[in-house]
N, CA and C atoms as a LAMMPS dump frame, in Angstrom:
ITEM: TIMESTEP
0
ITEM: NUMBER OF ATOMS
213
ITEM: BOX BOUNDS ff ff ff
-5.0000000000000000e+02 5.0000000000000000e+02
-5.0000000000000000e+02 5.0000000000000000e+02
-5.0000000000000000e+02 5.0000000000000000e+02
ITEM: ATOMS id mol type element x y z
1 1 1 N -11.979 -50.488 -112.692
2 1 2 C -10.97 -49.951 -112.87
3 1 3 C -9.425 -50.184 -112.534
4 2 1 N -8.389 -50.422 -113.365
5 2 2 C -7.27 -50.834 -112.895
6 2 3 C -6.321 -49.124 -113.033
7 3 1 N -5.469 -49.053 -112.021
8 3 2 C -4.497 -47.777 -111.917
9 3 3 C -3.156 -48.372 -111.52
10 4 1 N -2.142 -47.625 -112.213
11 4 2 C -0.97 -47.684 -111.806
12 4 3 C -0.475 -47.075 -110.635
13 5 1 N 0.984 -47.101 -109.991
14 5 2 C 1.153 -46.58 -108.776
15 5 3 C 1.174 -45.176 -108.908
16 6 1 N 1.222 -44.378 -110.153
17 6 2 C 0.915 -42.878 -110.02
18 6 3 C -0.493 -42.752 -110.12
19 7 1 N -1.34 -43.458 -110.009
20 7 2 C -2.925 -43.348 -110.002
21 7 3 C -3.356 -43.201 -111.445
22 8 1 N -2.613 -43.386 -112.437
23 8 2 C -3.132 -43.159 -113.921
24 8 3 C -3.93 -44.527 -114.491
25 9 1 N -5.108 -44.24 -115.031
26 9 2 C -5.917 -45.506 -115.447
27 9 3 C -5.18 -46.425 -116.439
28 10 1 N -5.028 -47.652 -116.199
29 10 2 C -4.1 -48.54 -117.178
30 10 3 C -5.211 -49.737 -117.542
31 11 1 N -4.774 -50.663 -118.513
32 11 2 C -5.609 -51.899 -118.983
33 11 3 C -5.374 -52.978 -118.044
34 12 1 N -6.305 -53.64 -117.729
35 12 2 C -6.434 -54.806 -116.901
36 12 3 C -5.283 -55.737 -117.028
37 13 1 N -4.856 -56.28 -116.317
38 13 2 C -3.863 -57.516 -116.623
39 13 3 C -4.489 -58.567 -117.3
40 14 1 N -3.475 -59.272 -118.109
41 14 2 C -3.991 -60.104 -119.019
42 14 3 C -4.637 -61.417 -118.042
43 15 1 N -5.498 -62.03 -119.071
44 15 2 C -6.051 -63.118 -118.365
45 15 3 C -5.557 -64.369 -118.473
46 16 1 N -5.725 -65.775 -118.107
47 16 2 C -4.779 -66.982 -118.446
48 16 3 C -4.839 -67.377 -119.875
49 17 1 N -6.101 -67.18 -120.716
50 17 2 C -5.997 -67.266 -122.15
51 17 3 C -5.109 -66.506 -122.734
52 18 1 N -5.168 -65.18 -122.442
53 18 2 C -4.153 -64.22 -123.166
54 18 3 C -2.727 -64.399 -122.739
55 19 1 N -2.37 -64.703 -121.521
56 19 2 C -1.168 -65.039 -121.369
57 19 3 C -0.702 -66.456 -122.05
58 20 1 N -1.515 -67.395 -122.043
59 20 2 C -1.135 -68.664 -122.888
60 20 3 C -0.763 -68.328 -124.448
61 21 1 N -1.798 -67.614 -124.888
62 21 2 C -1.872 -67.182 -126.424
63 21 3 C -0.314 -66.5 -126.603
64 22 1 N -0.233 -65.453 -125.733
65 22 2 C 1.138 -64.381 -125.952
66 22 3 C 2.334 -65.296 -126.016
67 23 1 N 2.393 -66.199 -125.064
68 23 2 C 3.447 -67.047 -124.948
69 23 3 C 3.832 -67.882 -126.153
70 24 1 N 2.62 -68.613 -126.494
71 24 2 C 2.741 -69.468 -127.841
72 24 3 C 3.213 -68.351 -128.893
73 25 1 N 2.39 -67.485 -129.403
74 25 2 C 3.052 -66.49 -130.309
75 25 3 C 4.353 -66.321 -130.042
76 26 1 N 4.896 -65.64 -129.044
77 26 2 C 6.42 -65.324 -128.623
78 26 3 C 7.258 -66.541 -129.218
79 27 1 N 6.847 -67.797 -128.607
80 27 2 C 7.454 -68.924 -128.761
81 27 3 C 7.611 -69.258 -130.81
82 28 1 N 6.502 -68.83 -131.33
83 28 2 C 6.778 -69.369 -132.605
84 28 3 C 7.42 -68.194 -133.456
85 29 1 N 7.489 -66.846 -132.821
86 29 2 C 8.042 -65.846 -133.684
87 29 3 C 9.751 -66.132 -133.282
88 30 1 N 9.756 -66.548 -132.06
89 30 2 C 11.396 -66.718 -131.748
90 30 3 C 11.936 -67.845 -132.692
91 31 1 N 11.153 -68.978 -132.745
92 31 2 C 11.391 -70.133 -133.437
93 31 3 C 11.625 -69.838 -134.929
94 32 1 N 10.833 -68.795 -135.338
95 32 2 C 10.949 -68.599 -136.803
96 32 3 C 12.294 -67.827 -137.18
97 33 1 N 12.575 -66.832 -136.056
98 33 2 C 13.541 -66.172 -136.153
99 33 3 C 14.984 -66.989 -136.223
100 34 1 N 15.194 -67.923 -135.298
101 34 2 C 16.193 -68.884 -135.076
102 34 3 C 16.271 -69.49 -136.683
103 35 1 N 15.356 -70.138 -136.963
104 35 2 C 15.21 -70.841 -138.405
105 35 3 C 15.738 -70.049 -139.526
106 36 1 N 15.368 -68.824 -139.423
107 36 2 C 15.857 -67.939 -140.472
108 36 3 C 17.497 -67.623 -140.659
109 37 1 N 17.748 -67.267 -139.048
110 37 2 C 19.163 -67.174 -138.931
111 37 3 C 19.917 -68.352 -139.284
112 38 1 N 19.666 -69.447 -138.873
113 38 2 C 20.149 -70.753 -139.121
114 38 3 C 20.27 -70.956 -140.611
115 39 1 N 19.193 -70.996 -141.092
116 39 2 C 19.146 -71.21 -142.529
117 39 3 C 19.971 -70.081 -143.269
118 40 1 N 19.798 -68.944 -143.125
119 40 2 C 21.015 -67.946 -143.695
120 40 3 C 22.449 -68.328 -143.764
121 41 1 N 22.674 -68.887 -142.539
122 41 2 C 24.092 -69.059 -142.196
123 41 3 C 24.445 -70.265 -143.087
124 42 1 N 23.473 -71.46 -142.996
125 42 2 C 23.785 -72.478 -143.615
126 42 3 C 23.981 -72.218 -145.245
127 43 1 N 22.909 -71.371 -145.967
128 43 2 C 23.328 -70.95 -147.255
129 43 3 C 24.449 -70.54 -147.599
130 44 1 N 25.027 -69.333 -146.618
131 44 2 C 26.229 -68.72 -146.84
132 44 3 C 27.516 -69.81 -146.809
133 45 1 N 27.345 -70.432 -145.84
134 45 2 C 28.653 -71.608 -145.807
135 45 3 C 28.3 -72.739 -146.962
136 46 1 N 26.916 -72.931 -147.499
137 46 2 C 27.174 -73.704 -148.424
138 46 3 C 27.649 -73.314 -149.888
139 47 1 N 27.323 -72.063 -149.79
140 47 2 C 27.625 -71.269 -150.986
141 47 3 C 29.381 -71.116 -151.17
142 48 1 N 29.939 -70.903 -149.934
143 48 2 C 31.381 -70.829 -149.998
144 48 3 C 32.04 -72.076 -150.159
145 49 1 N 31.444 -73.16 -149.633
146 49 2 C 32.007 -74.726 -149.985
147 49 3 C 31.862 -74.883 -151.13
148 50 1 N 30.692 -74.578 -152.118
149 50 2 C 30.469 -74.82 -153.384
150 50 3 C 31.435 -74.002 -154.156
151 51 1 N 31.841 -72.951 -153.867
152 51 2 C 32.727 -71.977 -154.793
153 51 3 C 34.219 -72.674 -154.523
154 52 1 N 34.541 -73.123 -153.324
155 52 2 C 35.837 -73.767 -153.136
156 52 3 C 35.964 -74.942 -153.947
157 53 1 N 34.796 -75.551 -154.036
158 53 2 C 34.87 -76.9 -154.702
159 53 3 C 35.097 -76.898 -156.12
160 54 1 N 34.422 -76.058 -156.652
161 54 2 C 34.579 -75.616 -158.044
162 54 3 C 35.903 -74.951 -158.326
163 55 1 N 36.64 -74.3 -157.731
164 55 2 C 37.813 -73.753 -157.969
165 55 3 C 38.829 -74.908 -157.799
166 56 1 N 38.849 -75.824 -156.855
167 56 2 C 39.524 -77.026 -156.775
168 56 3 C 39.437 -77.927 -157.859
169 57 1 N 37.946 -78.06 -158.381
170 57 2 C 37.911 -78.835 -159.662
171 57 3 C 38.34 -78.336 -160.806
172 58 1 N 38.159 -77.198 -161.025
173 58 2 C 38.911 -76.254 -162.368
174 58 3 C 40.244 -76.396 -161.891
175 59 1 N 40.747 -76.429 -160.968
176 59 2 C 42.44 -76.48 -160.812
177 59 3 C 42.887 -77.807 -161.176
178 60 1 N 42.046 -79.105 -161.005
179 60 2 C 42.506 -80.397 -161.123
180 60 3 C 42.133 -80.673 -162.548
181 61 1 N 41.189 -80.004 -163.344
182 61 2 C 40.74 -80.146 -164.694
183 61 3 C 41.938 -79.655 -165.554
184 62 1 N 42.31 -78.407 -165.166
185 62 2 C 43.616 -77.662 -165.967
186 62 3 C 44.689 -78.877 -165.859
187 63 1 N 44.761 -79.302 -164.658
188 63 2 C 46.254 -79.853 -164.235
189 63 3 C 46.081 -81.325 -165.341
190 64 1 N 45.2 -81.961 -165.302
191 64 2 C 44.985 -83.246 -166.228
192 64 3 C 44.914 -82.778 -167.525
193 65 1 N 43.848 -81.903 -168.006
194 65 2 C 43.665 -81.795 -169.448
195 65 3 C 44.31 -80.316 -169.972
196 66 1 N 45.075 -79.538 -169.369
197 66 2 C 45.729 -78.18 -169.679
198 66 3 C 44.468 -77.335 -170.158
199 67 1 N 45.008 -76.347 -170.963
200 67 2 C 43.802 -75.584 -171.473
201 67 3 C 43.242 -75.54 -172.724
202 68 1 N 43.438 -77.056 -173.16
203 68 2 C 42.924 -77.657 -174.59
204 68 3 C 41.47 -77.458 -174.585
205 69 1 N 40.882 -77.093 -175.644
206 69 2 C 39.204 -77.423 -175.715
207 69 3 C 39.075 -77.902 -176.98
208 70 1 N 37.811 -78.609 -176.875
209 70 2 C 37.555 -79.601 -177.668
210 70 3 C 36.42 -78.845 -178.554
211 71 1 N 36.324 -79.015 -179.965
212 71 2 C 35.493 -78.378 -180.867
213 71 3 C 34.482 -79.316 -181.562
């Protein structure tokens, strides 16, 4: 039986395999979180760059072709 400093019964400490499994799980969760954040930032930046490129393309198109439309 394991007790804490106050004398209450507590669970026994983790064994070697449990420590390794917990560390691996923590690493996988942390890496997944980082990938989600980096991927989200990438998508946001990509969207803004694409919007800017589209605005510049439209501006150039109007500069060279005016407002004329073909039918």
